[in-house]
C-alpha positions in Angstrom: 78.3 -25.7 -69.8 77.0 -26.0 -66.3 76.1 -29.6 -66.2 75.9 -32.6 -64.0 79.1 -34.0 -65.3 81.7 -35.3 -62.9 83.9 -32.3 -62.1 87.7 -32.2 -61.8 88.1 -32.3 -58.1 90.4 -33.7 -55.5 88.3 -36.8 -54.9 85.1 -37.8 -56.9 81.8 -37.8 -55.2 78.2 -37.7 -56.5 77.3 -34.4 -58.2 73.9 -33.1 -56.9 71.4 -31.3 -59.0 71.9 -27.5 -58.7 68.4 -26.7 -57.8 67.6 -29.5 -55.4 65.7 -28.2 -52.4 67.9 -27.2 -49.5 65.4 -28.5 -47.0 64.9 -32.2 -47.0 63.5 -34.6 -44.5 66.2 -35.7 -42.0 65.5 -39.3 -43.1 66.4 -38.5 -46.7 69.4 -36.5 -45.6 70.8 -39.3 -43.6 70.3 -41.7 -46.5 72.2 -39.3 -48.8 75.1 -39.1 -46.3 75.2 -42.9 -46.0 75.2 -43.4 -49.8 77.6 -40.6 -50.6 80.9 -42.3 -49.8 81.1 -45.8 -48.4 84.5 -45.1 -46.9 83.1 -42.3 -44.7 79.9 -44.1 -43.6 81.0 -44.7 -40.1 82.3 -41.2 -39.5 79.2 -39.6 -41.0 76.9 -41.7 -38.9 78.9 -40.8 -35.8 78.7 -37.1 -36.6 74.9 -37.2 -37.1 74.3 -39.3 -33.9 76.6 -36.9 -32.0 74.5 -33.9 -33.0 71.2 -35.7 -32.2 72.5 -36.8 -28.8 73.8 -33.3 -28.0 70.4 -31.8 -28.9 68.7 -34.3 -26.6 71.0 -33.4 -23.7 70.3 -29.7 -24.3 66.6 -30.3 -24.4 66.7 -32.3 -21.1 68.4 -29.3 -19.4 65.9 -26.8 -20.9 68.4 -25.4 -23.4 66.6 -26.4 -26.6 66.3 -22.6 -27.4 69.8 -23.0 -28.9 68.2 -24.6 -31.9 65.2 -22.3 -32.3 66.6 -20.6 -35.4 67.7 -23.9 -37.0 65.8 -26.6 -38.9 67.0 -30.1 -38.2 67.7 -30.6 -41.9 69.9 -27.5 -41.9 71.9 -29.0 -39.0 72.2 -32.3 -40.8 73.4 -30.7 -44.0 76.3 -29.1 -42.2 77.5 -32.6 -41.5 78.2 -33.2 -45.2 81.9 -33.9 -44.9 84.3 -34.1 -47.8 87.6 -36.0 -47.4 90.5 -35.1 -49.6 93.8 -36.9 -48.9 94.5 -36.3 -45.2 92.4 -33.1 -45.1 88.7 -32.9 -44.0 86.4 -30.1 -45.2 82.8 -29.4 -44.3 80.5 -28.3 -47.0 78.8 -25.1 -45.8 75.3 -24.1 -46.8 73.5 -20.7 -46.8 72.1 -21.0 -43.3 72.2 -17.2 -43.1 69.1 -17.2 -45.4 67.1 -18.9 -42.7 65.3 -15.9 -41.3 61.5 -16.1 -40.7 59.4 -14.2 -43.2 57.8 -12.3 -40.3 61.1 -10.7 -39.6 63.0 -8.3 -41.9 65.8 -9.8 -43.9 69.1 -8.2 -44.7 71.7 -9.9 -47.0 74.7 -10.9 -45.0 77.4 -10.7 -47.7 80.3 -11.5 -45.2 78.5 -14.7 -44.3 78.0 -15.5 -48.0 81.8 -15.0 -48.6 82.6 -17.3 -45.7 80.5 -20.0 -47.3 82.1 -19.4 -50.7 85.6 -19.5 -49.2 85.0 -22.7 -47.4 83.4 -24.4 -50.3 86.2 -23.4 -52.7 88.4 -25.9 -50.9 86.2 -28.7 -52.1 87.2 -28.2 -55.7 90.4 -28.5 -57.7 90.2 -25.1 -59.4 92.3 -21.9 -59.0 89.6 -19.3 -58.2 90.1 -15.6 -58.9 89.2 -14.0 -55.5 89.6 -10.5 -56.9 88.0 -10.9 -60.2 85.5 -12.9 -62.3 86.2 -16.5 -63.3 85.5 -17.7 -66.9 84.3 -21.3 -66.7 83.5 -24.2 -68.9 82.2 -27.6 -67.8 81.2 -26.1 -64.5 79.1 -28.6 -62.5 75.8 -27.7 -61.1 77.0 -28.5 -57.6 80.1 -26.3 -57.9 78.1 -23.4 -59.2 75.7 -23.7 -56.3 78.6 -24.0 -53.7 80.9 -21.3 -54.9 79.1 -18.7 -57.1 75.3 -18.8 -56.7 74.2 -16.0 -54.4 77.8 -15.1 -53.7 80.0 -14.1 -56.6 79.7 -13.3 -60.3 80.9 -15.8 -62.9 81.0 -16.0 -66.7 79.9 -19.3 -68.4 81.4 -19.8 -71.8 79.6 -23.0 -73.0 75.9 -22.3 -72.8 75.0 -19.5 -75.2 76.8 -21.0 -78.3 74.2 -23.8 -78.2 71.2 -21.5 -78.4 69.6 -20.8 -81.8 69.7 -17.2 -80.7 73.4 -17.2 -81.0 72.9 -16.8 -84.8 70.8 -13.6 -84.4 72.3 -10.7 -86.3 71.7 -7.0 -86.9 70.9 -7.7 -90.6 68.2 -10.3 -89.8 66.5 -8.1 -87.2 66.6 -4.9 -89.3 65.2 -6.7 -92.3 62.4 -8.6 -90.5 61.4 -6.2 -87.7 62.4 -2.9 -89.1 58.8 -1.5 -89.1 58.1 -2.7 -85.6 58.4 -0.5 -82.6 60.9 -1.1 -79.9 61.5 0.7 -76.6 64.8 2.6 -76.7 66.7 5.0 -74.5 68.2 8.0 -76.2 71.0 10.0 -74.5 72.3 13.4 -75.5 74.8 15.1 -73.3 74.9 12.7 -70.3 73.2 9.6 -68.9 71.3 11.8 -66.5 69.5 13.3 -69.5 68.3 10.0 -70.9 64.8 9.8 -72.4 62.8 6.6 -73.3 60.6 6.3 -76.4 59.1 3.6 -78.6 60.1 4.0 -82.2 60.4 1.8 -85.3 63.5 -0.4 -85.2 64.6 0.8 -88.7 65.5 4.2 -87.2 67.9 2.5 -84.9 69.3 0.5 -87.8 69.8 3.6 -89.9 71.5 5.7 -87.3 73.3 3.4 -85.0 76.7 4.2 -86.5 76.3 7.8 -85.6 76.8 7.4 -81.9 79.2 9.6 -79.9 80.5 9.5 -76.4 77.7 11.7 -75.1 75.1 10.9 -77.7 73.9 7.3 -78.2 70.9 5.0 -78.3 70.2 1.8 -76.3 67.3 -0.6 -77.0 66.0 -1.9 -73.7 62.8 -3.7 -74.5 61.4 -6.2 -71.9 58.5 -7.4 -74.1 59.9 -7.5 -77.6 61.1 -11.1 -77.2 58.4 -12.5 -74.9 55.6 -11.3 -77.2 57.2 -13.2 -80.1 57.2 -16.8 -79.1 59.4 -17.9 -82.0 62.2 -15.7 -80.8 61.7 -16.8 -77.2 62.2 -20.4 -78.4 65.6 -19.5 -79.8 66.8 -18.9 -76.2 68.0 -21.9 -74.3 68.3 -22.3 -70.5 70.2 -19.6 -68.8 71.6 -22.2 -66.4 71.1 -26.0 -66.5 68.4 -27.1 -64.1 64.7 -26.7 -63.9 64.3 -24.6 -60.7 63.0 -21.1 -61.1 60.6 -20.0 -58.5 59.4 -17.1 -60.6 57.4 -19.7 -62.5 55.3 -20.1 -59.3 54.2 -16.4 -59.6 50.8 -15.7 -61.0 51.3 -14.9 -64.7 49.9 -11.4 -64.3 52.8 -10.4 -62.0 55.5 -12.8 -63.2 58.7 -10.9 -64.3 59.3 -11.0 -68.1 62.1 -13.3 -68.7 64.0 -12.2 -71.8 64.9 -8.5 -72.3 66.4 -7.4 -75.6 69.4 -5.2 -75.0 70.9 -3.7 -78.2 73.0 -0.7 -78.0 75.2 1.5 -80.1 78.9 2.1 -79.2 79.2 4.2 -76.0 75.7 3.1 -74.8 75.4 1.9 -71.2 73.0 1.0 -68.5 72.6 2.9 -65.3 74.4 1.8 -62.2 71.8 -0.3 -60.4 70.8 -3.5 -58.6 68.3 -5.7 -60.6 64.6 -5.6 -59.6 63.6 -7.8 -56.6 67.4 -8.3 -56.0 67.2 -11.4 -58.2 70.1 -13.3 -59.8 70.5 -11.6 -63.1 71.8 -13.1 -66.3 73.2 -11.4 -69.4 74.1 -13.2 -72.6 76.1 -11.4 -75.3 75.0 -12.4 -78.8 77.3 -10.0 -80.7 79.6 -7.1 -79.9 81.6 -6.4 -76.7 80.5 -5.3 -73.2 82.5 -4.0 -70.4 81.2 -4.4 -66.8 81.8 -2.7 -63.5 80.5 -4.9 -60.6 80.2 -3.6 -57.1 80.1 -6.0 -54.1 77.3 -5.5 -51.6 77.6 -3.1 -48.7 78.8 0.1 -50.5 75.6 2.1 -50.8 77.1 5.0 -48.9 79.7 5.5 -51.7 77.2 5.2 -54.6 74.6 7.8 -53.5 71.8 5.3 -53.9 68.4 7.0 -54.6 65.9 6.1 -51.9 62.2 5.3 -51.9 62.1 4.8 -55.7 59.6 2.2 -57.0 60.0 0.0 -60.0 56.3 0.2 -61.1 56.6 -3.4 -62.2 53.3 -5.4 -62.4 54.3 -6.7 -58.9 55.8 -3.5 -57.4 59.1 -3.4 -55.6 61.7 -0.8 -54.7 64.4 -0.1 -57.2 68.0 0.7 -56.3 69.6 3.0 -58.7 72.7 5.2 -58.3 72.9 8.7 -60.1 76.6 8.0 -60.6 77.8 7.1 -64.1 80.7 4.9 -63.3 82.1 5.6 -66.8 81.8 9.4 -66.7 82.2 10.1 -63.0 81.4 13.5 -61.7 84.1 13.7 -58.9 82.8 17.0 -57.5 79.2 15.8 -57.4 80.0 12.4 -56.0 83.3 12.7 -54.1 82.8 9.4 -52.1 82.5 7.3 -55.2 86.3 6.9 -55.4 86.1 4.9 -52.2 84.0 2.2 -53.8 85.5 -1.1 -54.7 84.5 -2.9 -57.9 85.5 -5.6 -60.3 85.9 -5.0 -64.0 85.5 -7.5 -66.9 84.9 -7.7 -70.6 82.2 -9.9 -71.9 82.4 -11.4 -75.4 79.9 -13.0 -77.8 78.7 -16.4 -76.6 79.4 -15.6 -72.9 76.8 -15.7 -70.2 77.3 -13.5 -67.1 75.6 -14.5 -63.9 75.1 -11.7 -61.3 74.2 -12.6 -57.7 71.8 -10.6 -55.5 73.0 -7.4 -54.0 75.6 -6.4 -56.5 75.4 -3.0 -58.1 76.5 -3.1 -61.7 76.8 -1.1 -64.8 77.4 -2.3 -68.4 79.1 -0.4 -71.2 78.9 -1.3 -74.8 82.3 -0.8 -76.3 80.9 -1.4 -79.8 77.4 -2.0 -81.1 76.3 -4.9 -79.0 73.2 -7.2 -78.9 72.5 -9.1 -75.7 69.6 -10.8 -73.8 69.1 -10.5 -70.1 67.0 -12.6 -67.8 66.8 -13.7 -64.2 66.0 -16.6 -61.9 64.8 -17.2 -58.3 66.1 -20.3 -56.4 67.1 -21.6 -53.0 70.1 -19.2 -52.7 68.2 -16.0 -53.4 64.5 -16.7 -52.7 64.6 -15.1 -49.2 65.9 -11.7 -50.4 63.4 -11.7 -53.3 60.5 -12.4 -50.9 61.8 -9.6 -48.7 61.6 -7.1 -51.6 58.0 -8.2 -52.3 56.9 -8.0 -48.7 58.6 -4.8 -47.5 57.0 -2.6 -50.1 53.6 -3.6 -48.9 52.3 -6.1 -51.5 51.3 -8.2 -48.5 51.4 -7.5 -44.7 54.3 -9.2 -42.9 52.1 -9.7 -39.8 49.6 -11.8 -41.9 52.2 -14.4 -42.7 51.6 -17.5 -40.5 54.7 -18.5 -38.5 54.6 -22.0 -39.8 55.2 -20.8 -43.4 58.8 -20.1 -42.6 59.3 -23.8 -41.7 58.3 -24.9 -45.2 60.7 -25.7 -48.0 61.7 -22.6 -50.0 59.5 -23.5 -52.9 56.5 -23.9 -50.6 57.3 -20.5 -49.0 57.1 -18.8 -52.3 53.8 -20.5 -53.1 52.4 -19.4 -49.8 53.4 -15.7 -50.3 52.0 -15.7 -53.8 48.7 -17.1 -52.6 48.5 -14.1 -50.2 48.6 -11.4 -53.0 45.4 -9.4 -52.9 43.1 -9.4 -56.0 43.8 -5.7 -56.6 47.6 -6.4 -56.9 46.9 -9.1 -59.6 44.6 -6.8 -61.5 47.1 -4.0 -61.3 49.8 -6.2 -62.8 47.5 -7.2 -65.6 46.7 -3.6 -66.4 50.3 -2.4 -66.3 51.3 -5.0 -68.9 48.3 -4.0 -71.1 49.2 -0.4 -70.9 52.9 -1.0 -71.8 51.9 -3.0 -74.9 49.5 -0.4 -76.0 52.1 2.3 -75.7 54.6 0.3 -77.7 52.1 -0.6 -80.4 50.7 2.8 -80.7 51.8 4.2 -84.0 50.6 7.8 -83.3 53.2 10.3 -82.3 
C-alpha cells in the first residue's frame, strides 16, 4: 500500500506526505532542510546561503530577471540534497509546471522524464524503464518523486482492503438486475458502438454470448455515486487527502467512481482521460490488458480534433479512431510507428495513469472494475489549462498574482471565476443524464 512507512532506500530520511503543497514559505523550507539530516546541516545551510547571496549579486547588477520564472521556494526545494555513501543526489521537483495561468501550458514530457530519472537514484529499487512496475509498500514520497505525473504504476496492496473487493457478478445481478445501467454495445467493430441505458439483468443474461466483434461494456459514471452505500465500499485510490477536485463546485465536480463491467472482448476507445487528469483503475474481478502510449505521439494516433466532452464543466476530449487491438493498417498506416507499453492487470490491482498518456483497455474475460481520478500538485496545471483553454473562463481575466499562489489556492481562484451560467449548465447536464437513465420508456 502507498503509505508513509519508511521505505527500503540507501539511507533513511524522513518520508514526506505525498500531497504536501509544493510551495511553502522559505522559512519553513529552510527548517525542513535543517531538520532533515543533522549530518548534512552545514552543507545544506551553505547551499541555501550560496543561492541567496548569488541572487543578491544578480539583483545589484540589474540581473534579477534571471529569477522571474522561479519562486524562491522552488529554488530552495532544488537544494534538497540526498547523500548516499560517497554519492550526492539532488531531489528534483516539477519546476516545469510553473507556468503562469495567463500563458498557455504544454506538458513537457521530456522534462518529466528527467525529473523521474534523477529521482529514481534516491531509492533502492530496480525500476522498469521500459514497462510498468508492480509495487507494494510504496511510500508516498517515492510515488510522488518517481511516478506521479510521470509514469504509470500498478499498486497491489490497496484494493484488497476495500469492501468493494468482495463485489461479484452474482450480487449485482441479484440486487440490481431491474435497475438500468449505461452500456456500450458493439456489433462489427468499435467504430460502430452505440450507447444505451438498459436493465442490468439483460447484461447478466447475455454476457456469455460475446464475440470478438460483438460485445457489451457497462460504462456508467453515476451508478455508484448515486448509491452511497456502494460508494462507501470503495477506499482511497491512493493514500493521502489531497484531491483538488474536491475544491470544485459540486455542480461541475467530476464524478469519482465509474462502474466498468465488460464482457470478454470488450474494450475502451483509445483516449486520454478528461481534463488530462491522473486516472485510476481498480480491477475487482476478471483480467484486463492495457496498451499505454507515452505523450508526444498524437501524429501517429490520428487524434480527433475539436471534440468536446460535454461534461458538466466542459473540456476538450482527446480520442483516437484507432482500435489498438484491431488495427486498420490501411486506414492508419502511421500507427505502427507509435511506441507503447503493454501490461496485464489482475483482480486487486490498482493502475495509476499519469496525465498525457493515451491508453486503451481490453477485457480478456468478463471483468468488473472501478475507475476514478485525482488532481494534485503534479497535474493541477495541465488540468487548469484544459478548463481555461476551452473558454470556461477568459485567460486575460486571471490576475497575474494568482499564479504566485500555492497550487491549491490557484485552483480555488479559478473555480471562483466560473460564470453562473457554467454552474447552471453543469447542474442541468447531471439532471438530464439521470432522467435518461431512470426513464423506463423505450
